[in-house]
C-alpha positions in Angstrom: 0.0 0.0 -0.1 1.5 3.3 -1.0 1.0 5.9 1.7 0.6 8.6 -1.2 -2.3 6.6 -2.5 -3.9 5.8 1.0 -7.2 7.9 1.5 -7.2 10.0 4.7 -9.6 12.5 6.1 -6.8 14.7 8.4 -4.3 16.3 6.8 -0.8 14.6 6.4 2.8 16.2 6.8 5.9 14.9 4.9 8.7 14.3 6.8 11.9 12.8 6.1 12.8 11.6 9.6 14.4 8.5 11.5 12.8 6.6 14.5 13.1 3.6 16.3 10.1 1.0 17.1 9.3 -1.6 19.7 6.6 -4.0 20.2 4.8 -3.2 23.2 5.8 -5.7 26.3 8.4 -7.8 23.6 11.7 -7.9 22.7 11.5 -7.1 19.1 12.6 -3.7 17.9 14.0 -2.0 15.0 14.8 1.2 13.1 12.8 3.1 10.5 12.4 6.0 8.1 9.6 8.3 8.9 7.7 9.5 5.7 4.7 11.2 6.8 2.6 11.9 9.9 -0.8 13.5 11.1 -2.1 14.0 14.6 -3.8 10.3 14.5 -1.3 8.5 12.8 2.3 8.0 10.8 3.6 6.1 8.1 7.2 4.7 8.1 9.3 2.1 6.1 11.1 -0.8 8.0 13.5 -3.3 7.1 11.2 -6.1 9.0 7.1 -6.8 9.0 5.2 -5.6 11.7 2.1 -7.5 12.9 -1.0 -5.8 12.1 -3.1 -5.3 15.3 -0.1 -5.2 17.7 1.1 -2.4 19.8 4.2 -0.7 19.2 6.0 2.2 20.8 7.8 4.7 18.5 10.5 7.3 19.2 11.4 9.7 16.3 14.8 11.0 17.3 15.4 13.0 13.9 13.0 14.7 11.5 14.2 16.9 8.5 12.6 18.8 6.1 9.0 18.4 7.6 6.3 20.8 6.0 4.5 23.2 8.4 5.6 21.6 11.8 6.4 24.7 13.2 2.4 25.6 12.6 1.2 22.0 13.7 3.8 20.9 16.5 1.0 18.6 18.3 0.9 16.3 15.1 4.3 15.0 15.4 4.2 12.4 18.2 7.9 12.2 18.8 7.0 9.3 21.5 4.2 7.6 21.1 2.2 4.2 21.7 0.6 3.2 18.3 -1.5 0.3 16.8 0.0 -1.0 13.5 -2.8 -0.9 11.0 -1.4 -2.4 8.3 2.1 -3.8 7.0 2.9 -4.5 3.3 6.3 -5.2 1.7 7.1 -2.4 -1.1 8.2 -5.2 -3.8 9.2 -9.0 -4.1 12.6 -8.2 -3.5 14.6 -9.6 -0.7 16.1 -6.2 0.4 12.9 -4.2 0.0 11.6 -2.6 3.1 8.2 -2.9 4.8 5.4 0.0 4.5 3.7 0.3 7.6 0.8 2.6 8.8 0.3 3.1 12.6 -2.7 5.0 14.5 -1.9 6.8 17.8 -3.7 5.1 20.9 -4.2 8.8 22.0 -4.5 12.1 20.2 -5.1 15.4 21.5 
């Protein structure tokens, strides 16, 4: 699923950022690249699949070139508890990352 083609009600903000994710209450974690976010969730790419419906903790530690972040600082969750809504491999290649969409458990 391409984040650009995904239909959303809320406004999305582009972001070239890096983050870490970890399954809640498990010892499985990884690094990811944030591509966009909203007040309700975010989209990122990572090297391993995440289980849809699972809960993850995410920590964004660098976000460059964010569009309008200064106008909407509450939209970017630097630390969040989120539900994995979907996860899909971007192509059949072995080295291709997985695209992941998450929804924050708590929003403002």
